[in-house]
C-alpha positions as CSV (number, residue, x, y, z in Angstrom):
1,M,-27.5,-10.0,14.2
2,V,-25.1,-8.4,12.3
3,Q,-21.5,-9.3,13.7
4,F,-18.5,-6.8,13.3
5,I,-15.2,-7.7,12.1
6,Q,-11.5,-6.0,13.0
7,A,-9.4,-5.4,9.5
8,Q,-6.6,-5.7,11.0
9,N,-8.0,-9.5,12.3
10,V,-9.2,-10.5,8.6
11,G,-6.7,-12.8,6.8
12,L,-6.4,-13.8,3.4
13,A,-8.3,-17.2,3.8
14,Y,-11.4,-15.0,5.1
15,L,-11.2,-12.8,1.6
16,E,-11.6,-15.4,-0.8
17,E,-14.5,-17.5,1.1
18,R,-16.2,-14.3,2.0
19,F,-15.5,-12.1,-1.4
20,S,-14.6,-14.8,-4.0
21,L,-10.6,-13.0,-3.6
22,Q,-8.3,-14.8,-6.1
23,Q,-5.2,-13.9,-6.8
24,A,-4.3,-13.3,-10.2
25,E,-1.4,-15.6,-11.9
26,D,-1.3,-13.8,-15.2
27,E,1.9,-11.3,-14.6
28,A,0.7,-9.2,-17.1
29,F,-2.3,-8.3,-14.6
30,F,-0.1,-6.1,-12.3
31,T,3.2,-4.7,-14.9
32,E,2.8,-1.5,-12.6
33,W,5.6,-2.1,-10.3
34,F,8.5,-3.1,-12.8
35,E,7.7,-2.1,-16.2
36,N,8.6,1.2,-18.3
37,L,9.6,2.5,-15.2
38,P,10.7,6.4,-14.9
39,E,14.5,7.1,-13.9
40,I,15.5,7.8,-11.0
41,T,17.6,11.4,-10.9
42,D,20.5,12.4,-9.4
43,L,18.9,15.3,-6.8
44,E,16.6,12.3,-6.0
45,K,19.1,9.5,-4.8
46,P,20.8,11.9,-2.2
47,D,17.0,12.0,-0.7
48,L,16.6,8.4,-0.7
49,D,20.1,7.9,1.0
50,R,19.0,9.8,3.3
51,I,16.0,7.9,3.8
52,K,17.4,4.8,4.3
53,L,20.3,6.4,6.8
54,H,18.1,7.7,8.9
55,F,15.4,4.6,9.2
56,L,18.4,2.3,10.0
57,R,20.2,4.3,12.6
58,L,16.3,4.8,14.0
59,V,15.7,1.3,13.7
60,K,18.8,0.0,16.0
61,H,16.7,1.8,19.2
62,P,13.6,0.2,19.6
63,P,10.4,-0.4,19.5
64,L,9.6,1.6,16.0
65,S,6.5,2.7,15.9
66,E,3.7,3.4,13.0
67,E,3.8,7.1,13.3
68,T,7.8,7.1,12.9
69,V,7.8,4.3,9.8
70,K,4.8,7.5,8.5
71,L,7.3,10.4,9.3
72,V,10.6,8.7,8.8
73,V,9.7,6.6,5.4
74,L,6.2,7.1,4.1
75,S,6.3,11.1,3.7
76,P,9.3,11.8,2.0
77,L,8.5,9.0,-0.4
78,L,5.1,10.5,-1.2
79,N,6.9,13.8,-1.5
80,L,9.1,13.0,-4.1
81,A,7.0,10.8,-6.1
82,G,4.4,13.5,-6.5
83,F,1.7,12.6,-4.3
84,Y,0.9,16.0,-2.3
85,D,1.0,17.4,-5.5
86,E,-1.9,18.3,-7.9
87,P,-4.8,16.5,-9.0
88,F,-3.5,14.4,-5.8
89,Y,-4.5,15.2,-2.0
90,M,-4.0,13.5,1.1
91,R,-6.2,11.8,3.5
92,G,-5.2,9.5,6.8
93,E,-7.1,7.4,9.5
94,Q,-10.2,6.7,7.3
95,S,-12.8,4.3,8.5
96,I,-14.0,2.2,6.4
97,Q,-16.3,-0.9,7.0
98,I,-17.4,-3.7,4.0
99,S,-19.6,-6.6,3.7
100,A,-20.7,-9.4,1.4
101,E,-23.9,-10.5,0.6
102,D,-26.2,-12.5,2.3
103,E,-23.8,-13.1,5.0
104,G,-23.9,-11.3,8.3
105,E,-20.7,-9.7,9.0
106,I,-19.5,-6.6,8.5
107,I,-15.2,-5.6,8.6
108,R,-14.7,-2.3,9.8
109,G,-11.4,-0.6,10.3
110,K,-9.0,2.4,9.5
111,I,-6.6,3.5,6.6
112,D,-3.4,4.8,7.4
113,V,-2.8,7.1,4.8
114,L,-5.1,7.7,1.6
115,V,-4.0,9.5,-1.2
116,I,-7.5,10.6,-3.3
117,Q,-7.7,11.6,-6.8
118,E,-11.3,12.9,-7.9
119,Q,-12.9,11.0,-5.3
120,F,-11.3,7.8,-6.4
121,W,-9.0,5.9,-3.9
122,L,-5.8,5.8,-6.0
123,L,-3.2,4.6,-3.3
124,V,-3.7,3.0,0.2
125,I,-0.7,2.8,2.2
126,E,-0.4,0.4,5.5
127,S,2.3,1.3,7.1
128,K,3.2,-1.5,10.5
129,R,5.7,-1.5,13.0
130,S,9.0,-2.4,12.0
131,S,8.8,-6.0,13.7
132,F,5.4,-6.8,12.2
133,S,5.7,-9.4,9.2
134,L,4.5,-7.7,5.8
135,L,1.9,-10.9,5.3
136,E,0.4,-9.7,8.5
137,A,-0.6,-6.5,6.5
138,I,-1.7,-7.4,3.2
139,P,-5.3,-8.6,4.2
140,Q,-5.8,-5.3,5.7
141,A,-5.0,-3.3,3.3
142,L,-6.7,-5.3,1.3
143,V,-9.6,-4.8,2.9
144,Y,-9.7,-1.3,2.4
145,M,-8.9,-1.6,-1.3
146,L,-11.7,-3.4,-1.4
147,A,-14.3,-1.6,-0.1
148,N,-12.8,1.6,-3.2
149,P,-16.1,2.7,-4.0
150,N,-15.4,3.1,-7.6
151,Q,-15.3,0.0,-8.7
152,D,-14.4,-0.1,-12.6
153,K,-11.2,0.8,-12.2
154,P,-8.3,-0.6,-10.5
155,T,-6.6,0.4,-6.5
156,F,-3.1,0.6,-5.6
157,G,-1.7,0.0,-2.5
158,L,1.9,-0.1,-1.1
159,V,2.7,-2.1,2.2
160,T,5.4,-1.5,4.5
161,N,6.8,-1.5,7.5
162,G,9.3,0.4,7.2
163,S,11.6,-1.8,6.1
164,H,10.0,-3.7,3.9
165,F,8.0,-2.4,1.0
166,I,5.4,-4.5,-1.3
167,F,3.5,-3.3,-3.9
168,V,-0.1,-4.1,-4.3
169,K,-2.7,-4.0,-7.2
170,L,-6.9,-4.6,-7.1
171,T,-9.5,-5.0,-9.5
172,N,-13.2,-5.3,-8.9
173,Q,-15.0,-5.7,-11.6
174,N,-17.1,-9.2,-10.9
175,I,-14.9,-11.2,-9.8
176,P,-12.4,-9.3,-7.2
177,K,-8.6,-10.1,-8.4
178,Y,-5.3,-8.7,-6.9
179,A,-1.7,-9.3,-7.5
180,L,2.2,-8.6,-5.7
181,S,5.1,-6.8,-6.9
182,D,8.2,-8.0,-5.6
183,E,9.5,-7.6,-1.7
184,F,11.8,-4.6,-1.8
185,T,13.9,-4.4,1.0
186,L,16.6,-1.9,2.9
187,L,18.0,-4.5,4.7
188,R,20.9,-5.1,1.5
189,R,23.7,-3.3,0.4
190,K,21.9,-1.8,-2.5
191,N,19.3,1.0,-2.0
192,E,15.7,-0.2,-2.9
193,L,14.1,2.2,-2.2
194,Y,14.8,3.4,-5.6
195,Q,12.9,0.9,-6.5
196,V,10.0,1.3,-4.7
197,L,10.7,4.9,-5.5
198,S,10.3,4.9,-9.4
199,G,7.3,2.6,-8.7
200,L,5.1,5.4,-7.0
201,K,6.1,7.9,-9.2
202,N,5.1,5.8,-12.2
203,L,1.9,4.9,-10.2
204,S,1.5,9.0,-10.1
205,Q,2.2,9.5,-13.6
206,S,-0.1,7.2,-15.0
207,L,-3.3,8.0,-12.7
208,S,-2.6,11.7,-12.6
């Protein structure tokens, strides 16, 4: 009998056991988040400062829902990064399911925001309530990325709870491998949204 598992209940140990998922040790595996990044323009900096200001003001009045995180933080970031322009287009709340070979289990879930180019999944974004740790969201994002029907190209992700951000890269040729970026946060004096946007712009430019 097939057992259905919700993506939000899956941990890294499960993915390692069922899908042979491995974390890449070589820094060269995932350079897109820190190497050859485009500059943030003087026009973009005030927008990023406003995003941070709006979020920090809203977080003083909890609870801050996923929908609010998407509206206040994700949507303007994706717009600035060019993911609302050709050749990309947006989909949200897309259902997926994956299963390992010879295993009587199927993982089901819904992707919060999906950026698509030529039917290939390029960027999966999993937003969480501001009180959630990103460690809870990373396995869920990896589930969605493993469901990418195009196995020949890497899939990139951004996991955020509104205040913290981590980029994810997954390749799924032979043995699936993933790597994480450093964590960026809005809770430091320096506005690290500059680095987040620079990473997003780098992805949009390299994948377009």
